[in-house]
C-alpha positions in Angstrom: 87.1 99.9 88.4 90.2 97.7 89.0 89.9 94.0 88.8 92.1 90.9 89.3 93.6 89.9 86.0 95.1 86.4 86.1 95.9 83.6 88.5 99.0 84.0 90.7 101.0 81.5 92.6 103.7 82.3 95.1 106.2 80.9 97.5 108.1 82.3 100.5 111.5 81.0 101.8 112.4 82.2 105.3 115.0 81.4 107.9 114.8 80.9 111.6 117.8 81.2 114.0 117.5 80.8 117.8 113.7 81.6 117.7 110.4 80.0 118.2 108.6 80.7 115.0 105.2 79.2 116.0 104.7 77.6 119.4 102.3 74.7 119.9 100.0 75.3 122.9 99.2 71.6 123.1 102.9 70.7 123.5 104.2 73.2 126.1 104.6 75.9 123.5 107.5 74.0 121.8 108.1 75.0 118.2 105.6 73.0 116.0 107.0 70.0 114.2 105.4 67.1 112.4 105.8 63.4 113.2 108.9 63.2 111.0 110.7 66.0 112.9 110.3 68.7 110.3 109.4 72.2 111.6 106.0 73.7 110.8 104.5 77.2 111.0 100.7 77.1 110.6 98.8 79.0 107.9 96.9 80.7 110.6 100.1 82.1 112.1 101.3 83.3 108.7 97.9 85.0 108.0 98.1 86.8 111.3 101.5 88.2 110.4 100.1 89.3 107.0 97.2 91.0 108.6 99.6 92.9 110.9 101.5 94.0 107.9 98.2 95.2 106.3 97.5 97.3 109.3 101.0 98.7 109.2 100.3 99.7 105.6 97.2 101.6 106.6 94.7 99.0 105.3 91.4 98.3 107.0 91.5 94.8 108.6 88.6 92.9 110.2 90.5 90.3 112.3 92.7 92.4 114.5 94.8 91.0 117.3 94.8 92.7 120.8 98.3 94.2 120.3 97.3 95.5 116.8 93.9 96.8 117.7 93.5 100.1 115.9 89.8 100.9 116.2 89.1 100.1 119.8 86.5 97.3 119.3 87.0 94.4 121.6 85.4 91.7 119.5 84.6 90.8 115.9 80.9 91.1 116.6 81.3 94.6 117.9 83.4 95.6 114.8 80.8 94.2 112.5 77.9 95.7 114.4 79.4 99.2 114.2 80.3 99.1 110.5 77.9 101.5 108.7 78.3 99.6 105.5 77.1 96.3 107.0 74.1 98.1 108.7 73.0 99.4 105.3 73.2 95.9 103.9 70.7 94.7 106.4 69.8 91.0 106.3 70.5 90.6 102.7 73.4 88.1 102.8 74.8 88.9 99.4 74.9 92.6 100.0 76.3 92.0 103.5 79.2 89.9 102.0 79.9 92.5 99.3 79.9 95.3 101.9 82.3 93.4 104.1 84.7 92.6 101.2 84.7 96.2 100.1 85.5 97.5 103.6 88.1 95.0 104.9 91.1 93.8 102.9 91.6 90.6 104.9 88.0 89.6 104.2 88.2 90.0 100.4 91.6 88.3 100.5 91.3 85.4 103.0 87.5 85.2 103.4 85.6 85.2 106.7 82.7 83.6 108.5 80.3 86.2 110.0 78.3 84.2 112.6 77.2 86.4 115.5 74.4 86.1 117.9 72.1 89.0 118.7 70.0 89.9 121.7 66.8 89.8 119.7 65.3 86.6 118.5 66.3 85.9 114.9 68.4 89.0 114.6 71.8 87.3 114.4 73.9 87.1 111.3 75.4 84.1 109.5 77.3 84.9 106.3 80.3 83.1 104.8 82.8 84.6 102.4 85.4 82.4 100.5 88.6 84.3 99.8 90.9 83.9 96.8 94.2 83.9 98.7 95.2 80.6 100.1 98.5 79.8 101.9 100.0 76.5 103.0 101.5 75.6 106.3 105.3 76.4 106.1 107.5 73.3 106.5 111.3 73.3 107.1 113.6 71.9 104.4 115.5 69.8 107.0 114.5 68.2 110.3 114.8 70.8 113.1 116.8 70.7 116.3 114.9 72.2 119.3 116.8 73.6 122.3 115.1 74.1 125.6 116.1 76.1 128.7 114.6 76.4 132.1 113.7 80.0 133.1 112.9 81.4 136.5 110.6 84.2 137.6 112.0 85.7 140.9 109.9 88.7 141.5 106.6 89.4 143.4 103.6 90.0 141.2 101.8 91.6 144.1 102.9 93.5 147.3 103.7 91.0 150.0 105.6 90.9 153.3 107.8 88.1 152.1 109.3 87.2 148.7 107.1 84.9 146.6 108.5 81.5 145.7 110.4 81.3 142.4 108.3 80.2 139.4 110.0 77.8 137.0 109.2 77.5 133.4 110.7 76.4 130.0 111.6 78.3 126.9 112.1 76.6 123.6 113.7 77.6 120.3 114.7 76.3 116.9 118.5 76.5 116.6 118.6 77.1 112.8 116.3 76.2 110.0 114.9 77.3 106.6 111.2 77.0 105.9 109.1 77.2 102.7 105.5 78.0 102.3 103.4 78.2 99.2 100.2 80.0 98.2 97.9 81.0 95.4 95.4 83.7 94.3 92.4 82.2 92.6 90.8 84.4 89.9 87.2 83.0 90.2 87.0 83.8 93.9 88.7 87.1 93.4 85.9 88.1 91.1 83.4 87.3 93.8 85.1 89.2 96.6 86.3 92.2 94.5 89.9 91.4 95.1 92.1 93.4 92.7 95.5 93.6 91.2 96.3 96.4 93.6 95.4 94.0 96.5 97.7 91.4 95.0 100.5 94.0 95.2 99.7 94.5 98.9 99.9 90.7 99.4 103.3 90.7 97.7 104.6 93.5 99.9 103.2 91.9 103.0 105.1 88.6 102.2 108.4 90.5 101.4 108.2 92.3 104.8 106.5 89.5 106.7 108.6 89.8 109.9 108.7 93.6 110.2 107.4 94.7 113.6 107.0 91.1 114.6 109.7 90.9 117.3 109.0 89.3 120.7 110.8 87.5 123.4 110.3 84.3 121.4 111.4 85.9 118.1 114.0 88.6 118.7 114.8 91.1 116.0 116.9 89.4 113.3 116.1 85.9 114.3 113.5 85.4 111.5 114.2 86.6 108.0 112.3 86.4 104.7 115.0 85.2 102.2 113.1 85.0 98.9 109.6 85.6 97.6 108.9 83.8 94.3 105.9 85.3 92.4 104.4 83.5 89.4 101.9 85.3 87.2 99.9 83.2 84.7 98.7 84.5 81.4 95.1 83.5 81.8 92.3 83.4 84.4 92.6 79.7 85.3 96.4 79.5 84.8 98.4 77.6 82.3 99.6 75.1 84.9 98.2 73.6 88.1 99.4 75.2 91.4 101.0 71.9 92.4 103.2 71.9 89.2 104.1 75.5 89.7 105.1 75.0 93.3 107.2 71.9 92.4 109.2 74.0 90.1 110.9 75.6 93.1 113.8 73.5 94.4 115.5 74.3 97.7 118.3 71.8 98.4 121.1 71.8 101.0 124.7 72.2 99.6 126.3 70.9 102.8 125.7 68.0 105.1 124.5 70.1 108.0 123.1 73.4 106.7 122.9 76.3 109.2 122.0 79.3 107.1 120.3 80.2 103.9 123.7 80.4 102.3 124.0 76.6 102.8 121.1 76.0 100.4 120.8 76.2 96.6 117.6 77.8 95.4 116.5 77.1 91.9 113.3 77.9 90.0 112.8 75.7 87.0 111.3 77.7 84.1 107.8 76.7 82.8 107.0 77.8 79.3 104.9 81.0 79.1 104.8 81.4 82.9 106.2 84.7 84.2 108.2 84.4 87.4 109.8 87.1 89.6 112.1 86.6 92.5 112.3 89.2 95.3 114.7 89.6 98.2 113.0 89.7 101.5 113.3 92.6 104.0 
């Protein structure tokens, strides 16, 4: 049976051009930015895109979005309740967690909280799984410029004798920016969930192809691109270096005063003795 060999760290560099990479619902769906003006893409958003890529690869995924629903279940509780493997585990929390990890890739990778009510008293489930794959919020290298435009809806949603009043709205986008996110795969947690080296390869491919089949009105095809994926493989379970030190070895610095594209940045990975590093071009 395959296992997960050694700790892995990774980083993803991606570019945004005239797109909204991750709208903030508490701020009129403007692209997320921190208090210093740097753009952000939440870890939840990145994991959603990774789960979509898992589904595209034919992997079983527990947390499915409405537009990527492949099994017809309308909720997480329905999906869990109809999983034969979980029914066989019964109320044994350890067996339940093991069965969930074996069935769904995103559970054994990211973890999951199974907390569902049941019609019968005391028949609910509450099981927590910690996953070995962690990923940071992506942050832009430079402060971002956000452009906004007013849009108008000028059609009737329903049949009426007269034309409905125009509905006004706003659309926001990041003009041009380069973002970086970091992540790790922990060996100790991988052992607990059954995460394998083969699963790590799926994670790598999901990162390389992160924006495939992800186009929308806010993110037109070609507006978001994975530029580089940096993949560090340690030579021991715990890793020779801390993740913080490994992540700091990646340097992305602008070569011009006002960088517009990935070509305006210099990307350098400082070597760390004994640490294997591979750099992949994005798709």
